[in-house]
MIGU-74022 format. One record per residue (C-alpha): x, z, y. Coordinates in steps of 0.25 Angstrom, whole numbers, padded with zeros to 4 digits, always signed. Layout:
N
XZY
...
This chain:
90
+0000+0000+0000
+0005-0004+0014
+0004+0005+0026
-0008-0003+0031
-0016+0000+0018
-0013+0015+0020
-0017+0016+0034
-0029+0025+0036
-0029+0030+0022
-0030+0045+0019
-0019+0051+0010
-0023+0061-0001
-0020+0075+0003
-0020+0073+0018
-0027+0084+0026
-0041+0081+0030
-0037+0085+0044
-0025+0076+0044
-0027+0067+0056
-0018+0056+0048
-0021+0058+0033
-0015+0044+0030
-0002+0039+0024
+0011+0042+0029
+0023+0032+0031
+0033+0032+0020
+0023+0038+0009
+0018+0031-0003
+0003+0031-0007
-0007+0028-0017
-0021+0024-0015
-0031+0033-0022
-0043+0024-0027
-0056+0030-0032
-0060+0044-0034
-0061+0055-0023
-0048+0051-0016
-0051+0036-0015
-0044+0029-0004
-0034+0040-0001
-0019+0038-0003
-0010+0047-0011
+0004+0049-0006
+0013+0047-0018
+0026+0047-0010
+0037+0052-0019
+0030+0051-0032
+0038+0045-0044
+0033+0034-0053
+0028+0044-0063
+0019+0051-0053
+0014+0038-0048
+0010+0033-0061
+0003+0046-0065
-0006+0046-0053
-0012+0059-0047
-0023+0070-0048
-0026+0073-0034
-0034+0085-0029
-0047+0081-0022
-0059+0088-0016
-0068+0077-0019
-0066+0074-0033
-0076+0076-0045
-0071+0091-0046
-0071+0094-0032
-0061+0102-0024
-0048+0103-0032
-0051+0092-0042
-0042+0081-0044
-0043+0066-0043
-0034+0058-0052
-0028+0045-0048
-0019+0035-0056
-0012+0023-0051
-0019+0010-0053
-0012+0001-0063
-0013-0012-0055
-0010-0005-0042
-0003+0008-0042
-0004+0010-0027
-0019+0013-0030
-0022+0025-0039
-0036+0026-0045
-0044+0038-0047
-0046+0042-0062
-0054+0054-0061
-0055+0068-0056
-0052+0082-0063
-0054+0096-0059
């Protein structure tokens, strides 16, 4: 994703009061697709290849299990810059 695609997007974990919750220069991001975090960006700066291949279980307030539940995202095989939602867990 280039800088133009990232503009105006919210980064997962940014404070709700943050006046600029968007991406920062020099960081690497993945787009979250589907599920409760759809459209947000995940900052994966510094992640190694194994971590990137594993995906992530991200805490969310809006998932199936409510506050503290986790939304699972995995890299899309044909487009690893986009991570698809695979379900929620408590």
